[in-house]
C-alpha positions as CSV (number, residue, x, y, z in Angstrom):
1,M,-23.7,10.6,14.8
2,T,-23.3,13.6,12.5
3,I,-20.3,15.6,11.6
4,N,-20.8,19.4,11.4
5,P,-19.1,21.6,8.8
6,D,-16.8,22.9,11.5
7,G,-15.5,19.4,12.2
8,T,-17.3,18.9,15.5
9,M,-19.4,15.7,15.9
10,N,-22.8,15.4,17.5
11,V,-23.5,12.2,19.5
12,P,-27.2,11.6,20.1
13,P,-28.4,11.3,23.8
14,N,-28.4,7.8,25.1
15,T,-26.0,6.5,22.5
16,T,-25.0,3.0,23.6
17,P,-21.4,2.9,24.9
18,G,-19.0,1.3,22.5
19,V,-16.6,1.9,19.7
20,Y,-17.9,3.6,16.5
21,N,-16.2,4.2,13.2
22,V,-17.5,7.2,11.3
23,Q,-16.4,7.6,7.7
24,Y,-16.1,11.2,6.3
25,Q,-14.7,13.0,3.3
26,I,-12.5,16.0,3.5
27,C,-11.7,18.3,0.5
28,L,-9.2,21.1,-0.2
29,T,-10.8,24.5,0.2
30,A,-8.9,25.8,-2.9
31,D,-10.0,22.9,-5.1
32,N,-13.0,20.9,-3.9
33,T,-12.4,18.2,-6.5
34,V,-9.3,17.1,-4.5
35,C,-10.8,15.0,-1.7
36,D,-9.9,12.1,0.5
37,V,-12.0,9.7,2.7
38,A,-11.0,9.0,6.3
39,I,-12.5,7.1,9.2
40,A,-12.7,8.6,12.7
41,T,-12.8,6.0,15.6
42,I,-15.0,7.3,18.4
43,L,-15.1,5.6,21.9
44,I,-18.3,6.3,23.8
45,N,-18.5,5.5,27.4
46,N,-21.1,6.4,30.0
47,D,-19.5,9.8,30.8
48,S,-17.5,11.0,27.8
49,C,-16.4,10.6,24.2
50,T,-12.9,10.4,22.9
51,T,-11.3,10.1,19.5
52,E,-8.6,7.8,18.5
53,K,-6.0,10.6,18.0
54,G,-7.8,13.5,19.5
55,M,-8.3,15.1,16.0
56,L,-12.0,15.7,16.2
57,S,-14.0,17.8,18.7
58,V,-16.9,15.7,20.0
59,I,-20.1,17.1,21.4
60,K,-22.2,14.7,23.5
61,N,-25.8,16.0,23.6
């Protein structure tokens, strides 16, 4: 899985269904030295992808 600069996530075709934790870093636009690390929990099933809190847009290819 990859996270795009706009915050969307690409899920490769034929990804095995399951729960995936994806770690990413986010920084302030005004000061890119102020950053924090977060973990997105993604649930992949046979038909769709959802996030733990609906905070990311997920694109299933």
